[in-house]
C-alpha positions as CSV (number, residue, x, y, z in Angstrom):
1,X,92.9,165.2,136.7
2,X,93.2,168.3,134.5
3,X,90.6,171.1,134.5
4,X,88.8,169.9,131.3
5,X,88.5,166.4,132.7
6,X,87.2,167.7,136.0
7,X,84.6,169.9,134.1
8,X,83.5,166.8,132.2
9,X,83.1,164.8,135.4
10,X,81.0,167.6,137.0
11,X,78.8,167.9,133.9
12,X,78.1,164.2,133.8
13,X,77.4,164.2,137.5
14,X,75.0,167.0,137.2
15,X,73.2,165.3,134.3
16,X,72.9,162.1,136.3
17,X,71.4,164.0,139.3
18,X,68.9,165.7,137.1
19,X,67.8,162.4,135.6
20,X,67.6,160.9,139.1
21,X,65.3,163.7,140.4
22,X,63.2,163.6,137.3
23,X,62.1,160.2,138.6
24,X,62.1,161.0,142.3
25,X,60.6,164.6,142.5
26,X,57.0,163.4,142.7
27,X,57.7,161.0,145.6
28,X,60.6,162.8,147.4
29,X,58.7,164.2,150.4
30,X,56.9,160.9,150.9
31,X,60.0,158.7,150.9
32,X,62.8,160.8,152.4
33,X,61.4,161.9,155.8
34,X,62.8,158.9,157.6
35,X,66.3,159.7,156.4
36,X,66.6,163.5,156.4
37,X,66.9,164.0,160.1
38,X,67.5,167.3,161.9
39,X,66.0,169.7,159.3
40,X,63.5,171.3,161.7
41,X,66.2,171.5,164.4
42,X,68.5,173.3,162.0
43,X,65.9,176.0,161.3
44,X,65.3,176.5,165.0
45,X,69.1,176.8,165.6
46,X,69.4,179.3,162.8
47,X,66.5,181.3,164.2
48,X,68.3,181.4,167.6
49,X,71.6,182.6,166.0
50,X,70.4,185.3,163.6
51,X,67.5,187.4,162.3
52,X,68.1,187.4,158.5
53,X,66.4,189.7,156.0
54,X,67.7,187.7,153.0
55,X,68.0,183.9,153.0
56,X,69.4,181.5,150.3
57,X,68.8,177.8,150.5
58,X,71.1,175.8,148.2
59,X,69.6,172.5,147.0
60,X,66.2,173.6,148.1
61,X,64.5,170.6,146.4
62,X,60.7,170.5,146.9
63,X,60.7,173.6,149.1
64,X,60.0,172.0,152.5
65,X,62.7,174.0,154.3
66,X,61.7,177.2,152.5
67,X,58.2,176.8,154.0
68,X,59.7,176.5,157.5
69,X,62.1,179.4,156.9
70,X,59.3,181.5,155.7
71,X,57.3,180.8,158.9
72,X,60.3,181.5,161.1
73,X,61.3,184.7,159.2
74,X,58.1,186.1,157.7
75,X,59.7,189.4,156.7
76,X,62.7,187.8,155.0
77,X,63.3,187.6,151.3
78,X,63.8,183.9,150.4
79,X,65.8,182.5,147.5
80,X,65.9,178.8,146.6
81,X,68.5,177.3,144.2
82,X,68.4,173.7,142.9
83,X,69.9,171.9,139.9
84,X,66.7,170.0,139.2
85,X,63.9,171.7,137.4
86,X,61.5,168.9,138.4
87,X,62.2,169.5,142.1
88,X,61.7,173.2,141.6
89,X,58.4,172.6,139.9
90,X,57.1,170.8,143.1
91,X,58.6,173.7,145.2
92,X,56.8,176.3,143.1
93,X,53.4,174.7,143.8
94,X,54.2,174.3,147.5
95,X,55.3,177.9,147.9
96,X,52.6,179.7,145.8
97,X,50.8,180.9,148.9
98,X,53.9,182.0,150.8
99,X,54.4,185.8,151.0
100,X,56.7,187.3,150.0
101,X,57.0,184.7,147.3
102,X,60.5,183.0,147.2
103,X,62.7,183.5,144.2
104,X,63.5,180.0,142.7
105,X,66.6,179.6,140.5
106,X,67.6,176.5,138.6
107,X,71.4,176.3,138.5
108,X,74.5,174.5,139.9
109,X,76.0,176.3,142.9
110,X,79.5,176.7,141.6
111,X,79.6,180.5,141.9
112,X,77.9,183.2,143.9
113,X,74.2,183.9,143.2
114,X,74.7,187.7,143.4
115,X,77.5,190.0,142.3
116,X,77.9,191.4,145.8
117,X,77.6,189.6,149.2
118,X,74.0,190.1,150.1
119,X,72.6,187.1,152.1
120,X,72.4,187.0,155.8
121,X,71.8,183.3,155.9
122,X,72.8,180.5,153.5
123,X,71.3,177.1,154.2
124,X,72.3,173.7,152.9
125,X,70.0,170.8,153.9
126,X,71.3,167.4,152.7
127,X,72.7,169.0,149.6
128,X,76.5,169.2,150.1
129,X,76.9,165.4,150.4
130,X,75.6,165.1,146.8
131,X,78.1,167.7,145.4
132,X,80.8,165.3,144.3
133,X,82.8,166.9,142.9
134,X,81.7,170.4,143.8
135,X,81.2,170.7,147.5
136,X,84.3,172.8,148.0
137,X,83.3,175.2,145.2
138,X,79.9,175.5,146.9
139,X,81.4,176.5,150.2
140,X,83.5,179.1,148.4
141,X,80.4,180.4,146.7
142,X,78.6,180.6,150.0
143,X,81.4,182.5,151.6
144,X,81.2,185.0,148.8
145,X,77.4,185.3,149.0
146,X,77.3,186.0,152.7
147,X,76.9,189.6,153.8
148,X,79.2,190.7,156.7
149,X,78.1,189.0,159.8
150,X,76.0,186.5,157.9
151,X,75.7,182.8,158.9
152,X,75.8,179.5,157.2
153,X,73.5,176.6,158.4
154,X,74.1,173.0,157.3
155,X,72.5,169.7,158.1
156,X,73.8,166.6,156.3
157,X,74.9,163.1,156.4
158,X,78.3,162.7,158.2
159,X,79.7,159.2,158.1
160,X,78.9,155.5,158.3
161,X,80.9,152.5,159.5
162,X,78.9,150.3,157.1
163,X,80.5,149.7,153.7
164,X,77.2,148.3,152.5
165,X,75.3,151.4,153.5
166,X,77.9,153.7,152.1
167,X,77.7,151.8,148.8
168,X,73.9,152.0,148.7
169,X,73.9,155.7,149.4
170,X,76.5,156.2,146.7
171,X,74.0,154.8,144.2
172,X,71.8,157.6,145.4
173,X,74.6,160.1,144.7
174,X,75.4,160.6,148.4
175,X,79.0,160.5,149.8
176,X,79.5,159.6,153.4
177,X,83.1,159.9,154.3
178,X,83.1,162.5,157.2
179,X,84.6,165.0,154.8
180,X,82.1,167.9,155.0
181,X,82.4,168.9,158.7
182,X,86.2,169.4,158.6
183,X,85.8,171.5,155.5
184,X,83.1,173.6,157.0
185,X,85.1,174.2,160.2
186,X,88.1,175.3,158.3
187,X,86.2,177.8,156.2
188,X,83.9,179.1,159.0
189,X,86.0,179.3,162.1
190,X,83.3,180.7,164.3
191,X,80.9,177.8,164.6
192,X,78.9,175.3,166.6
193,X,78.6,171.7,165.4
194,X,76.6,168.7,166.6
195,X,76.9,165.1,165.4
196,X,74.1,162.7,166.0
197,X,73.7,158.9,165.4
198,X,70.9,157.6,163.2
199,X,69.1,154.3,163.0
200,X,71.1,152.7,165.8
201,X,74.4,154.1,164.6
202,X,74.2,152.8,161.0
203,X,75.1,156.3,160.0
204,X,75.5,159.7,161.6
205,X,74.5,163.2,160.6
206,X,75.5,166.7,161.7
207,X,74.2,170.2,162.2
208,X,76.5,173.1,161.7
209,X,76.0,176.9,162.2
210,X,79.0,179.0,161.2
211,X,80.3,182.4,160.4
212,X,83.3,183.8,158.6
213,X,86.2,185.0,160.8
């Protein structure tokens, strides 16, 4: 696939995801809590590994994790980035009483947010598995956004032995092929990683805290 073809695939994928969340933004928090496991544990693990002053969450969605991060790190400057304006609209309402007020940005994460590395913590919560294509570019962007000594924290779907479940998740823009964790480990050699089964082993998810070498 040449570059122009890849760009066209990425653009169509992004438009499809935007349409998807235009429908789901209003019910997201009510319907996803049974699936999106390990989010609170990731915030706890991040708090145990670093004390960031600037935090970026990529794929921040409705802002649930930003609320938790704001409580854990009350002095930190928070940034939330998401492709969906509808999800960010929900996040804006949810975060209006949080001080300092997080900065919300509508964009794809295919390049660094800042011109210079400035974030002490970059968080991905069930976002990377939806970047298809694009997850490798997102990890490159994260490595360029991280300040020296900064950490990346990720929780996401890992894999499933069920072809039926993988197909159903694919209809919801999620890829479960065990591809994310090896990519994270290769880019962030100093790391801890945990894989956990979910719903009796129908699928698994992972938590990852990493740093650049």
